[in-house]
C-alpha positions as CSV (number, residue, x, y, z in Angstrom):
1,M,-28.2,-8.3,-10.8
2,K,-30.3,-10.5,-8.5
3,V,-28.9,-10.9,-5.0
4,V,-30.3,-13.5,-2.5
5,V,-29.3,-13.1,1.1
6,Y,-29.4,-16.1,3.5
7,P,-29.1,-15.0,7.1
8,S,-27.7,-17.5,9.6
9,D,-30.6,-16.8,12.0
10,R,-33.1,-14.1,13.1
11,F,-31.0,-13.0,16.1
12,G,-28.1,-10.7,16.4
13,C,-25.7,-12.1,13.9
14,G,-28.4,-12.7,11.2
15,S,-30.0,-9.3,11.8
16,F,-26.9,-7.1,11.8
17,R,-24.9,-8.8,9.1
18,A,-27.7,-9.9,6.7
19,I,-31.3,-9.1,7.4
20,W,-31.0,-5.4,8.1
21,P,-28.4,-4.6,5.5
22,G,-30.3,-6.7,2.9
23,N,-33.6,-5.0,3.6
24,A,-31.9,-1.5,3.5
25,V,-30.3,-2.2,0.1
26,A,-33.6,-3.6,-1.2
27,A,-35.4,-0.4,0.1
28,A,-33.0,1.6,-2.0
29,G,-34.3,0.0,-5.1
30,H,-31.9,-2.9,-5.7
31,D,-33.0,-6.4,-6.6
32,V,-32.1,-8.0,-3.3
33,E,-34.2,-10.6,-1.5
34,V,-33.6,-11.7,2.1
35,V,-34.6,-15.3,2.7
36,T,-34.9,-16.0,6.4
37,P,-34.0,-19.5,7.7
38,E,-37.6,-20.9,7.7
39,R,-37.9,-20.0,4.0
40,R,-34.7,-21.4,2.7
41,R,-35.1,-23.2,-0.6
42,L,-31.7,-24.5,-1.7
43,R,-32.0,-28.2,-2.5
44,L,-28.9,-30.3,-2.4
45,V,-28.3,-33.3,-4.6
46,M,-26.2,-35.7,-2.5
47,E,-24.0,-38.7,-3.2
48,G,-23.2,-40.1,0.2
49,D,-21.7,-37.2,2.1
50,T,-20.8,-35.3,-1.1
51,V,-22.8,-32.5,-2.6
52,R,-23.0,-33.1,-6.3
53,D,-25.4,-30.4,-7.3
54,V,-27.5,-27.5,-5.9
55,L,-31.0,-27.0,-7.3
56,L,-32.2,-23.4,-7.4
57,D,-35.9,-22.5,-7.5
58,E,-35.1,-19.2,-9.3
59,P,-32.2,-17.6,-11.1
60,M,-29.7,-15.6,-9.0
61,D,-26.5,-13.8,-9.7
62,V,-25.2,-13.5,-6.1
63,I,-25.9,-15.5,-3.0
64,V,-24.8,-14.3,0.4
65,M,-24.4,-16.8,3.2
66,Q,-23.3,-16.4,6.8
67,R,-21.1,-18.5,9.0
68,V,-21.0,-21.5,6.7
69,T,-20.0,-24.1,9.3
70,H,-22.1,-27.0,8.1
71,A,-20.1,-29.6,6.1
72,Y,-22.7,-29.8,3.3
73,M,-23.2,-26.1,3.0
74,A,-19.4,-25.5,2.8
75,Q,-19.4,-27.9,-0.2
76,T,-22.1,-25.9,-2.0
77,V,-19.8,-22.9,-2.4
78,S,-17.7,-24.4,-5.2
79,V,-20.8,-26.1,-6.7
80,L,-22.7,-22.8,-7.0
81,R,-19.7,-21.0,-8.4
82,A,-19.3,-23.7,-11.1
83,K,-22.9,-22.8,-12.0
84,G,-21.9,-19.2,-12.4
85,V,-23.4,-17.9,-9.1
86,A,-21.2,-15.5,-7.1
87,V,-21.0,-16.7,-3.5
88,V,-20.3,-14.2,-0.7
89,V,-19.5,-15.7,2.7
90,D,-20.0,-13.3,5.6
91,V,-18.1,-13.8,8.9
92,D,-18.3,-11.8,12.1
93,D,-16.1,-13.7,14.5
94,D,-12.9,-15.8,14.4
95,L,-14.5,-19.1,15.2
96,S,-11.2,-20.9,15.2
97,S,-10.2,-19.1,18.4
98,I,-13.3,-19.4,20.5
99,H,-12.6,-19.8,24.2
100,P,-13.2,-23.5,25.3
101,S,-15.6,-22.4,28.0
102,N,-17.8,-20.8,25.5
103,P,-20.6,-23.2,24.5
104,A,-20.0,-22.3,20.8
105,W,-16.6,-24.0,21.1
106,Q,-18.1,-27.4,21.6
107,V,-20.5,-26.9,18.7
108,H,-17.8,-25.7,16.2
109,R,-14.7,-27.7,17.0
110,P,-13.8,-30.1,14.2
111,G,-14.6,-33.7,14.6
112,H,-17.6,-33.3,16.9
113,G,-20.5,-33.0,14.5
114,V,-21.5,-31.5,11.1
115,H,-20.6,-28.0,12.1
116,S,-17.0,-26.8,12.5
117,W,-14.7,-23.8,12.0
118,H,-12.8,-26.0,9.6
119,N,-15.8,-26.0,7.3
120,L,-16.1,-22.3,7.5
121,A,-12.4,-21.9,6.5
122,L,-13.0,-24.1,3.4
123,A,-16.1,-22.1,2.5
124,C,-14.2,-18.9,2.7
125,R,-11.3,-20.4,0.6
126,D,-13.7,-21.3,-2.2
127,A,-16.0,-18.2,-2.0
128,T,-16.0,-15.5,-4.7
129,L,-15.8,-12.9,-1.9
130,V,-15.5,-12.9,1.9
131,T,-17.1,-10.1,3.8
132,V,-16.0,-9.5,7.4
133,S,-16.8,-7.2,10.3
134,T,-13.2,-6.2,11.2
135,P,-9.9,-5.9,9.5
136,A,-8.3,-8.6,11.7
137,L,-10.7,-11.2,10.2
138,L,-9.4,-10.6,6.7
139,D,-6.1,-12.3,7.8
140,V,-8.1,-15.3,9.2
141,Y,-10.6,-15.8,6.3
142,A,-9.5,-13.9,3.3
143,R,-5.8,-14.3,2.9
144,H,-6.5,-15.1,-0.8
145,G,-7.2,-11.3,-1.2
146,R,-10.9,-11.6,-2.1
147,G,-12.1,-9.9,1.1
148,V,-13.9,-6.8,2.1
149,V,-14.5,-5.2,5.5
150,L,-18.1,-4.2,6.2
151,P,-18.1,-2.9,9.8
152,N,-21.3,-3.3,11.9
153,Y,-23.7,-0.4,11.7
154,L,-27.0,0.3,13.5
155,P,-30.5,0.4,12.2
156,D,-32.6,3.6,12.9
157,H,-34.5,2.1,15.8
158,Y,-31.4,2.4,18.0
159,Y,-31.6,6.2,17.7
160,G,-33.5,8.8,19.6
161,L,-34.4,6.5,22.5
162,P,-35.2,8.3,25.8
163,R,-32.7,7.7,28.6
164,V,-33.1,8.3,32.3
165,D,-29.7,9.1,33.9
166,S,-28.5,7.0,36.7
167,D,-25.3,5.7,38.3
168,V,-26.2,2.0,37.8
169,I,-23.3,0.2,36.2
170,G,-24.4,-2.4,33.6
171,W,-22.9,-4.9,31.1
172,P,-25.0,-5.5,28.0
173,G,-23.7,-9.0,27.4
174,S,-24.1,-12.6,28.4
175,Y,-21.5,-14.2,30.6
176,H,-21.6,-17.6,28.8
177,S,-20.3,-16.0,25.6
178,H,-17.6,-14.0,27.4
179,P,-16.2,-16.5,29.9
180,N,-12.8,-14.9,30.4
181,D,-13.6,-11.2,29.8
182,P,-14.6,-10.2,33.4
183,E,-11.1,-10.9,34.5
184,V,-9.8,-7.7,32.9
185,V,-11.7,-5.5,35.4
186,G,-10.1,-7.4,38.3
187,G,-11.8,-6.4,41.6
188,A,-13.1,-3.1,40.3
189,I,-16.8,-4.0,40.1
190,A,-16.7,-5.8,43.4
191,R,-15.1,-2.8,45.1
192,L,-17.6,-0.4,43.6
193,V,-20.5,-2.7,44.8
194,E,-19.0,-2.7,48.3
195,E,-19.1,1.1,48.1
196,G,-22.8,1.0,47.3
197,A,-22.9,0.8,43.5
198,T,-25.5,-1.3,41.7
199,F,-24.3,-3.6,39.0
200,V,-26.7,-5.2,36.5
201,M,-26.5,-7.2,33.2
202,R,-28.6,-7.2,30.1
203,G,-28.1,-10.8,29.0
204,D,-27.6,-14.1,30.7
205,A,-25.9,-13.4,34.1
206,S,-25.5,-17.0,35.2
207,G,-22.0,-17.4,36.7
208,A,-21.2,-13.7,36.3
209,G,-21.3,-13.0,40.1
210,R,-18.3,-15.3,40.8
211,A,-16.4,-14.0,37.7
212,F,-16.7,-10.4,39.0
213,G,-16.0,-11.4,42.6
214,L,-19.6,-10.7,43.8
215,A,-21.6,-12.6,46.4
216,A,-24.3,-13.4,43.9
217,D,-25.1,-13.2,40.2
218,P,-26.2,-9.7,39.2
219,V,-29.7,-9.0,38.0
220,G,-29.8,-10.0,34.3
221,G,-31.8,-11.9,31.7
222,G,-32.2,-12.0,28.0
223,V,-34.6,-9.9,26.0
224,P,-36.0,-10.2,22.4
225,I,-33.8,-8.5,19.8
226,E,-36.6,-6.0,19.2
227,E,-36.4,-4.8,22.8
228,W,-32.6,-4.9,23.0
229,P,-32.0,-1.1,22.3
230,T,-34.4,-0.1,25.1
231,A,-32.7,-2.6,27.5
232,V,-29.3,-1.1,26.7
233,A,-30.6,2.5,27.1
234,S,-31.8,1.6,30.7
235,I,-28.2,1.3,31.8
236,G,-26.7,4.3,33.6
237,V,-23.0,3.5,33.0
238,G,-22.0,0.8,30.5
239,I,-19.0,-1.5,30.5
240,A,-17.5,-3.6,27.6
241,P,-14.7,-5.8,29.0
242,L,-12.7,-7.9,26.5
243,A,-9.7,-10.0,27.5
244,D,-6.6,-9.6,25.3
245,T,-7.0,-12.7,23.2
246,R,-6.8,-13.6,19.5
247,F,-10.6,-14.0,19.5
248,N,-11.2,-10.6,20.9
249,A,-8.6,-9.0,18.7
250,A,-11.0,-9.6,15.8
251,K,-14.2,-8.6,17.7
252,S,-16.3,-5.8,16.2
253,A,-17.2,-2.5,18.0
254,L,-20.9,-3.5,18.2
255,K,-21.2,-3.3,22.0
256,V,-19.8,0.2,22.3
257,I,-21.6,1.6,19.3
258,E,-24.9,0.2,20.7
259,M,-24.3,2.0,24.0
260,S,-23.2,5.2,22.2
261,A,-26.4,5.3,20.1
262,C,-28.5,4.7,23.2
263,G,-26.8,7.6,25.0
264,V,-25.0,5.3,27.6
265,P,-21.6,6.5,28.7
266,W,-19.2,3.6,28.7
267,V,-15.8,2.2,29.7
268,A,-14.2,-0.5,27.6
269,S,-11.1,-2.6,27.1
270,P,-8.6,-1.2,24.6
271,R,-9.2,-3.8,21.9
272,A,-8.7,-2.6,18.3
273,E,-12.2,-1.8,17.3
274,Y,-13.1,-0.2,20.6
275,Q,-10.0,2.0,20.2
276,R,-11.4,3.0,16.8
277,I,-14.7,4.2,18.2
278,H,-13.0,5.9,21.1
279,A,-10.7,7.8,18.7
280,M,-13.9,9.1,17.1
281,G,-14.8,10.8,20.4
282,A,-16.9,8.2,22.4
283,G,-16.3,6.4,25.7
284,I,-13.3,5.8,27.9
285,L,-10.7,3.0,27.6
286,A,-9.3,1.1,30.6
287,D,-6.3,-1.2,30.4
288,R,-6.0,-2.4,34.0
289,P,-8.3,-2.9,37.1
290,R,-7.3,0.3,38.8
291,T,-8.2,2.3,35.7
292,W,-11.6,0.5,35.5
293,Y,-12.2,1.4,39.1
294,R,-11.2,5.0,38.8
295,E,-13.1,5.7,35.6
296,L,-16.3,4.0,36.7
297,K,-16.1,5.8,40.0
298,R,-15.8,9.1,38.3
299,L,-18.8,8.4,36.1
300,R,-20.9,7.2,39.1
301,E,-20.1,10.4,41.0
302,S,-20.6,12.9,38.2
303,P,-24.0,13.3,36.5
304,A,-22.4,16.1,34.5
305,L,-19.7,13.8,33.1
306,R,-22.3,11.1,32.3
307,Q,-24.3,13.7,30.4
308,E,-21.2,15.0,28.5
309,M,-20.2,11.5,27.5
310,S,-23.8,10.5,26.6
311,E,-24.0,13.4,24.2
312,A,-20.5,12.7,22.7
313,G,-21.4,9.0,22.2
314,R,-24.7,9.9,20.4
315,A,-22.8,12.3,18.1
316,V,-20.3,9.5,17.2
317,A,-23.1,7.0,16.7
318,E,-24.9,9.3,14.2
319,R,-22.0,8.6,11.8
320,L,-22.7,4.9,12.1
321,R,-26.2,4.5,10.9
322,L,-26.9,1.6,8.7
323,S,-29.2,3.7,6.6
324,Q,-26.3,5.9,5.6
325,N,-23.9,3.0,5.0
326,A,-25.9,0.3,3.4
327,W,-24.5,1.2,0.0
328,K,-21.2,-0.5,1.1
329,W,-23.0,-3.9,1.2
330,M,-24.3,-3.3,-2.4
331,D,-20.8,-2.3,-3.5
332,A,-19.4,-5.5,-2.0
333,W,-22.0,-7.7,-3.6
334,S,-21.5,-5.9,-7.0
335,H,-17.8,-6.6,-6.7
336,A,-18.5,-10.3,-6.0
337,F,-20.6,-10.4,-9.2
338,E,-17.8,-8.8,-11.2
339,L,-15.2,-11.2,-9.8
340,Q,-17.4,-14.2,-10.6
341,Q,-18.1,-13.0,-14.1
342,A,-14.3,-12.9,-14.7
343,T,-13.9,-16.4,-13.4
344,P,-14.4,-19.4,-15.8
345,R,-17.2,-21.6,-14.5
346,T,-15.1,-24.7,-14.4
347,A,-12.4,-23.0,-12.3
348,V,-12.7,-22.0,-8.6
349,P,-9.7,-20.1,-7.3
350,A,-7.9,-21.7,-4.4
């Protein structure tokens, strides 16, 4: 069985959901090829705005595509299936519920370009199999029953990093992609900063100062994906705020498992996937501003508590290594192949 994996990009989404799992499965001896964006070789035969055929340079049994939001690529799903190729569509966010202040909303809202969350819904409808990062996404993209949850796991380079303990509070995220999430902490961060705490970000901090009630934006800035684990590990006490929204209800636990693997004690909102990791023994959950303030203050003031939580988080993260869980991707892709083999080439289930 030949599997070809088409990542959406070379950044976080493409790496966690396609490149790293694909390479791990290939390293285990399976016939899997990861084709990064600059090497894509699908050729579309168009008639106006309609995809009539897809020309393949080589035979393949399964093709894995991510975030199929382009109108033409969404059409390729049924065309490829009619040719006998199993099509797996991977989704890691509920794009239909992006906050309007998030730049991604403008890109993906229907009627404003070739990309839209409507196209993604059509691609998932026609796919042989849909793989998602959280159970909540199954109800959004795989109501037809052909869906599998593949939670996010971490590659080995996240593990064993040195960490210098400190009471610096940090958010490993970019404000532009979390426009309404700081509101859940209320005035907790501002109050702690007034008491002498240092607050930093690992990501774009533009606008975050005002969102957290600070006099200025915190120190921040993006880093290459290769350097991200080291950047996370440099935080003394991590936060992962998520507002109680439909979009966040489907968010994965990636932020908190990254901090756990890097030995960073953390406080997070009680969203579903964060609750799952907390139940495994990592981190602290905070459901209101006064709880955020109390728990972050406790961690700032207690090196012993930070050490205890750091060790507990690392122990939980050990169970979430991609190298130990990559077989789940191969199982899903094999299942897609079997589903496609059982589907007549002229029929695509609706």
